[in-house]
C-alpha positions as CSV (number, residue, x, y, z in Angstrom):
1,M,0.1,0.1,0.1
2,R,1.7,3.2,-1.1
3,I,1.4,6.3,0.5
4,A,2.3,9.6,-0.9
5,V,3.9,12.5,1.0
6,L,3.6,15.8,-0.8
7,R,5.8,19.1,-0.9
8,E,3.3,21.9,0.2
9,Q,2.6,24.5,-2.4
10,A,0.6,27.1,-0.3
11,E,2.6,30.3,0.0
12,G,4.6,30.4,3.2
13,E,3.6,27.0,4.3
14,R,7.0,25.4,5.8
15,R,5.6,22.2,7.4
16,V,5.6,18.8,6.2
17,A,2.9,16.0,6.7
18,A,5.4,13.2,7.3
19,T,8.9,13.3,9.0
20,P,11.6,10.5,8.7
21,E,10.1,9.4,12.2
22,T,6.7,8.8,11.0
23,V,8.2,7.4,7.5
24,R,9.6,4.6,9.6
25,K,6.5,3.9,11.5
26,F,4.6,3.5,8.4
27,V,7.0,1.2,6.8
28,A,7.1,-0.9,9.9
29,L,3.3,-1.2,9.3
30,G,3.9,-2.6,5.8
31,A,3.4,0.5,3.5
32,T,5.4,1.8,1.0
33,L,6.4,5.5,1.3
34,A,6.9,8.1,-1.7
35,V,8.1,11.6,-0.7
36,E,8.2,14.4,-3.4
37,A,11.6,16.0,-3.5
38,G,12.2,18.7,-1.1
39,A,9.0,18.2,0.9
40,G,10.8,18.3,4.3
41,A,13.5,20.9,3.7
42,A,11.9,24.0,5.1
43,A,11.2,21.7,8.3
44,G,14.7,20.6,8.6
45,H,14.4,17.3,7.0
46,A,16.7,16.6,3.8
47,D,15.6,14.0,1.2
48,D,18.4,11.8,2.4
49,A,16.9,11.3,5.6
50,Y,13.7,10.3,4.2
51,A,15.6,7.7,1.9
52,D,17.4,6.5,4.9
53,A,13.9,6.1,6.7
54,G,12.9,3.7,3.8
55,A,11.1,6.2,1.5
56,T,11.6,6.7,-2.3
57,I,12.1,10.2,-3.4
58,A,10.7,11.3,-6.7
59,D,8.7,14.1,-8.5
60,R,5.0,14.8,-8.0
61,T,3.8,13.0,-10.8
62,A,5.7,9.9,-9.8
63,V,4.9,10.2,-6.1
64,L,1.2,10.3,-6.7
65,A,1.2,7.4,-9.3
66,G,-0.6,4.5,-7.6
67,A,-0.9,6.2,-4.2
68,A,-3.8,4.7,-2.1
69,V,-3.2,7.6,0.6
70,I,-1.9,11.1,0.0
71,L,-0.7,13.0,3.0
72,G,-0.5,17.0,3.2
73,V,-0.4,19.6,5.7
74,Q,-2.8,21.8,3.5
75,G,-5.0,20.1,1.3
76,P,-3.5,19.7,-2.5
77,D,-5.6,21.5,-5.2
78,P,-8.1,19.1,-6.4
79,A,-7.3,19.8,-10.0
80,G,-3.9,18.4,-9.3
81,L,-5.4,15.0,-8.6
82,A,-6.9,14.2,-11.8
83,R,-4.6,11.0,-12.4
84,V,-4.8,9.5,-8.8
85,E,-6.2,6.1,-8.3
86,P,-10.1,6.3,-7.7
87,G,-10.8,6.1,-4.2
88,A,-7.3,7.3,-2.9
89,W,-7.6,9.0,0.5
90,V,-6.4,12.6,0.8
91,V,-5.6,13.2,4.5
92,A,-4.7,16.9,5.4
93,A,-6.1,20.1,6.5
94,L,-8.7,20.6,3.7
95,Q,-10.3,23.9,4.6
96,P,-13.6,22.3,3.8
97,T,-16.0,24.3,1.8
98,R,-18.9,23.1,-0.4
99,T,-16.8,24.2,-3.8
100,R,-13.6,22.6,-2.5
101,A,-15.4,19.3,-1.5
102,E,-16.9,19.1,-4.9
103,G,-13.7,19.3,-6.5
104,Y,-12.4,16.4,-4.5
105,A,-15.5,14.5,-5.4
106,A,-14.9,15.2,-9.0
107,A,-11.3,13.9,-8.6
108,G,-12.7,10.6,-7.4
109,V,-10.8,10.8,-4.1
110,E,-12.1,10.2,-0.5
111,A,-11.2,13.5,1.2
112,L,-10.7,13.3,5.1
113,A,-10.5,16.7,6.6
114,M,-8.4,16.5,9.7
115,E,-9.4,19.7,11.3
116,W,-13.0,18.2,11.7
117,M,-11.6,15.5,13.9
118,P,-14.1,15.2,16.8
119,R,-12.7,16.2,20.3
120,I,-13.5,13.0,21.9
121,T,-10.9,10.9,24.0
122,R,-9.8,8.4,21.4
123,A,-9.2,11.0,18.9
124,Q,-6.9,13.2,21.2
125,S,-3.8,12.1,19.6
126,M,-5.1,12.6,16.2
127,D,-6.1,16.4,16.8
128,I,-4.3,18.6,14.6
129,L,-6.0,21.7,15.8
130,S,-4.8,21.1,19.3
131,S,-1.4,20.2,18.5
132,Q,-0.9,23.2,16.1
133,S,-2.7,25.6,18.4
134,N,-0.3,24.7,21.3
135,L,2.6,25.8,19.3
136,A,0.8,29.0,18.3
137,G,0.0,30.0,21.7
138,Y,3.6,29.9,22.6
139,K,4.8,31.5,19.4
140,A,2.3,34.4,20.1
141,V,3.9,35.2,23.3
142,L,7.5,35.0,21.7
143,D,6.3,37.4,18.8
144,A,4.7,39.8,21.4
145,A,8.2,39.7,23.2
146,A,9.8,40.6,20.1
147,E,7.5,43.6,19.3
148,Y,7.5,44.8,23.0
149,D,10.1,47.4,23.8
150,R,10.5,46.4,27.3
151,A,11.3,43.4,29.4
152,F,8.8,40.7,30.5
153,P,9.9,39.9,33.9
154,M,10.3,42.1,37.0
155,M,14.1,43.3,37.4
156,M,15.6,44.7,40.3
157,T,18.9,46.6,39.5
158,A,21.3,49.0,40.9
159,A,19.7,51.7,38.4
160,G,16.2,50.9,39.6
161,T,13.3,48.5,39.3
162,V,11.7,47.4,36.0
163,A,8.2,46.5,36.3
164,A,6.9,43.2,35.1
165,A,4.8,43.3,31.8
166,R,1.3,43.0,32.1
167,V,-0.3,40.2,29.7
168,F,-3.9,39.6,29.2
169,V,-5.0,36.4,27.3
170,M,-8.4,36.4,25.7
171,G,-9.8,33.0,24.9
172,V,-8.5,30.1,27.1
173,G,-8.5,27.2,24.7
174,V,-5.4,25.3,24.0
175,A,-3.5,28.3,22.4
176,G,-4.6,30.5,25.3
177,L,-3.6,27.9,27.9
178,Q,-0.2,27.7,26.3
179,A,0.3,31.5,25.9
180,I,-0.6,31.8,29.6
181,A,2.0,29.4,30.7
182,T,4.5,30.8,28.4
183,A,3.9,34.5,29.4
184,R,4.2,33.3,33.0
185,R,7.6,31.5,32.4
186,L,8.9,34.6,30.9
187,G,8.0,36.5,34.2
188,A,5.0,38.6,33.2
189,Q,1.9,39.4,35.2
190,V,-0.7,37.4,33.6
191,S,-4.7,37.6,33.5
192,A,-7.1,35.9,31.2
193,T,-10.7,35.8,30.3
194,D,-13.1,33.3,28.4
195,V,-16.7,32.9,28.1
196,R,-16.7,29.4,29.3
197,S,-16.8,29.4,33.1
198,A,-15.0,26.1,33.3
199,T,-11.7,27.7,32.2
200,R,-11.5,29.6,35.3
201,E,-9.9,27.1,37.4
202,Q,-7.5,26.2,34.3
203,I,-6.4,29.7,34.5
204,Q,-5.9,29.9,38.1
205,S,-3.8,26.5,38.2
206,L,-1.4,28.4,35.8
207,G,-0.8,31.1,38.2
208,A,-2.9,33.7,36.1
209,K,-5.7,36.1,37.3
210,P,-9.1,35.2,35.9
211,V,-11.3,38.0,34.7
212,F,-14.8,37.0,34.3
213,V,-18.3,38.7,33.9
214,E,-20.1,37.9,37.2
215,N,-23.9,37.5,37.8
216,V,-25.2,38.1,34.2
217,A,-27.9,36.2,32.9
218,G,-27.8,34.3,29.3
219,I,-24.4,32.9,29.3
220,E,-24.1,30.4,26.6
221,G,-20.4,30.1,26.0
222,E,-19.9,26.5,26.7
223,G,-20.4,25.4,23.1
224,T,-20.0,21.8,21.9
225,G,-16.8,19.7,21.4
226,G,-14.7,21.8,23.8
227,Y,-15.0,25.0,21.6
228,A,-16.6,28.2,22.7
229,G,-20.2,29.1,21.6
230,E,-22.4,32.2,21.3
231,T,-23.2,34.4,24.2
232,S,-26.2,36.5,25.0
233,D,-26.5,40.2,24.0
234,A,-26.5,41.0,28.0
235,Y,-23.3,38.9,28.5
236,K,-21.5,40.7,25.4
237,A,-22.3,44.2,26.9
238,A,-21.2,43.3,30.4
239,Q,-18.0,41.6,28.8
240,A,-17.1,44.8,26.7
241,E,-17.4,46.9,29.6
242,L,-15.3,44.8,31.8
243,V,-12.6,44.2,29.2
244,S,-12.6,48.2,28.4
245,G,-11.5,48.9,32.1
246,H,-8.9,46.1,32.0
247,I,-7.6,46.2,28.7
248,A,-6.4,50.0,29.4
249,K,-4.0,48.8,32.2
250,Q,-2.2,45.9,29.9
251,D,1.0,46.0,28.2
252,I,0.4,43.0,26.1
253,V,-3.0,41.4,24.7
254,I,-3.2,37.9,22.8
255,T,-6.4,37.0,21.4
256,T,-7.1,33.3,20.4
257,A,-11.0,33.2,20.2
258,L,-12.5,31.1,17.3
259,I,-15.8,29.8,16.7
260,P,-15.7,26.6,14.4
261,G,-17.5,27.3,11.1
262,R,-18.0,31.0,11.8
263,A,-15.8,34.2,11.6
264,A,-13.8,35.1,14.5
265,P,-15.8,37.0,17.4
266,R,-14.6,40.8,17.8
267,L,-13.1,41.1,21.2
268,V,-11.1,44.3,20.9
269,S,-12.5,47.3,19.4
270,D,-10.4,50.2,17.9
271,A,-11.6,52.4,20.9
272,Q,-10.1,49.7,23.4
273,V,-6.9,49.6,21.3
274,A,-6.8,53.6,21.7
275,S,-7.1,53.1,25.4
276,M,-3.9,51.1,25.7
277,K,-0.5,52.8,26.3
278,P,1.7,53.7,23.4
279,G,4.1,51.0,22.8
280,S,1.8,48.2,24.0
281,V,1.2,45.1,21.8
282,I,-1.5,42.9,20.6
283,V,-1.1,39.6,18.8
284,D,-4.4,38.4,17.2
285,L,-4.0,34.7,16.6
286,A,-7.4,34.8,14.6
287,V,-6.5,37.3,12.2
288,E,-7.0,34.7,9.3
289,Q,-10.6,33.9,10.4
290,G,-11.6,37.7,10.3
291,G,-9.6,38.6,13.3
292,N,-10.6,39.3,17.1
293,V,-9.0,42.8,17.0
294,E,-10.4,45.7,15.0
295,G,-7.6,47.0,12.7
296,A,-5.7,43.9,12.7
297,V,-4.3,43.0,9.2
298,A,-3.4,39.4,8.0
299,G,0.1,39.0,7.5
300,E,1.1,42.4,8.9
301,V,2.2,44.3,11.9
302,V,0.3,47.6,11.9
303,V,0.5,50.4,14.3
304,R,-2.8,51.9,15.5
305,H,-3.0,54.7,18.0
306,G,0.6,54.0,19.1
307,V,-0.1,50.2,19.6
308,R,1.4,47.4,17.5
309,I,-1.0,45.0,16.4
310,V,0.5,41.6,15.2
311,G,-1.4,39.6,12.5
312,H,1.1,37.0,11.3
313,R,-0.3,34.1,9.0
314,N,0.1,30.5,9.8
315,V,1.7,30.7,13.2
316,P,2.4,27.3,13.5
317,S,4.5,27.4,10.4
318,R,6.8,29.7,12.1
319,L,7.8,26.7,14.3
320,A,8.0,24.4,11.3
321,T,10.3,21.4,12.6
322,D,8.2,21.0,15.8
323,A,4.9,21.7,14.0
324,S,5.8,18.9,11.5
325,A,6.6,16.7,14.1
326,L,3.4,16.9,15.9
327,F,1.1,17.4,12.5
328,S,2.7,14.1,11.2
329,R,2.2,12.0,14.5
330,N,-1.2,13.1,14.4
331,L,-1.7,11.8,10.9
332,Y,0.2,8.4,11.7
333,N,-1.9,8.0,14.9
334,F,-5.1,8.4,12.9
335,L,-4.0,5.9,10.0
336,S,-2.4,3.4,12.4
337,A,-5.5,3.4,14.6
338,F,-7.6,2.0,11.6
339,W,-4.9,0.0,9.8
340,D,-6.2,-3.4,9.1
341,K,-3.5,-6.0,9.1
342,E,-5.1,-8.4,6.7
343,A,-5.8,-5.8,4.1
344,G,-2.5,-4.1,4.6
345,R,-3.9,-0.7,4.8
346,P,-6.3,1.7,6.9
347,L,-10.1,0.9,6.7
348,L,-12.5,3.5,7.9
349,P,-15.9,1.8,8.7
350,D,-19.2,3.4,8.2
351,G,-20.8,4.7,11.3
352,D,-17.7,5.3,13.0
353,E,-17.6,8.5,15.0
354,I,-14.3,9.8,13.5
355,G,-14.8,8.7,10.0
356,D,-18.3,10.4,9.7
357,A,-16.7,13.6,11.2
358,I,-14.0,14.1,8.9
359,R,-15.1,12.2,5.5
360,L,-16.0,14.9,3.1
361,T,-16.4,12.8,-0.2
362,R,-16.6,9.4,-1.2
363,G,-17.5,7.7,-4.5
364,G,-17.6,10.9,-6.6
365,Q,-20.2,12.4,-4.0
366,V,-19.9,15.0,-1.1
367,V,-21.3,12.9,1.8
368,N,-20.5,15.2,4.9
369,P,-23.6,16.5,6.4
370,R,-22.0,19.7,7.4
371,L,-21.5,20.5,3.8
372,S,-25.1,19.9,2.7
373,A,-26.1,22.5,0.3
């Protein structure tokens, strides 16, 4: 059974979907691996390392020929899969839309969107969003530190005391929790907020101060699958008032809030940006989904009211080596969990909670109910 590993073609994408480590593991299962030349170069993996792990190195056409499973970080263009074996699996972050899914259906492949992996216990090791968000939260703090013209920790010197930076994390999912932990390790004074009341204890466990709206009816933020959901108008108004008073005192703000399938919620208004001290920094991790911060621009660092707003794209790719290691293990954990020894390949049965969640297309049809017209 042949597994193809593609070199990413999206601009700025430095990650790779398999590393020499996971190539060895797939070979041990009995698979044949073909890696596109240069696929791992930007993540620190030379072609020779893949060859030593048991893979063959070839151009894209040769790699795809006869492949039963195609691995990618960002899903390949459906138009480039015309000669792929019918029924081949495409396993990647596919950015699912109806139009894109129809392209995969027309190509005759079974498209499996790894970003739609359900947040259940047995799928934790397959969850690409969690593994990549963890790194994004860490990198967001480093990016903030790089833009901030002062130190993070309190320093007592003969020339006087340097006050600790005040860091406010908005959205306490995987990225937010890692941002809190990283900012604390750097010596900052950290506070955090979220619409999910269950995160209060998580914030406190990391040594940060929770900032929550109290005694307001209509909180609906618990959402499903571990994600945040919508909140009532009364809660939004109370949250905005609370944040406005708090954010003006902060040196650094990191926003991480996303709602699956919807534009990122607006958390910080232009007026709130203006209330911050000149030289303050905001890092918007949701900028590619519309942004949590008014005035944030994807791919740029902009200055508004003397505040630097950081909107880097594809933050996990900025840590390409570690991000690739985690992403590739997620893919291996998924495929190996469904590996059938007798068939010599992974089989995804109908009715399985994981398969039903991530399968976009099969048999030339779009089959995922989330993409129903």
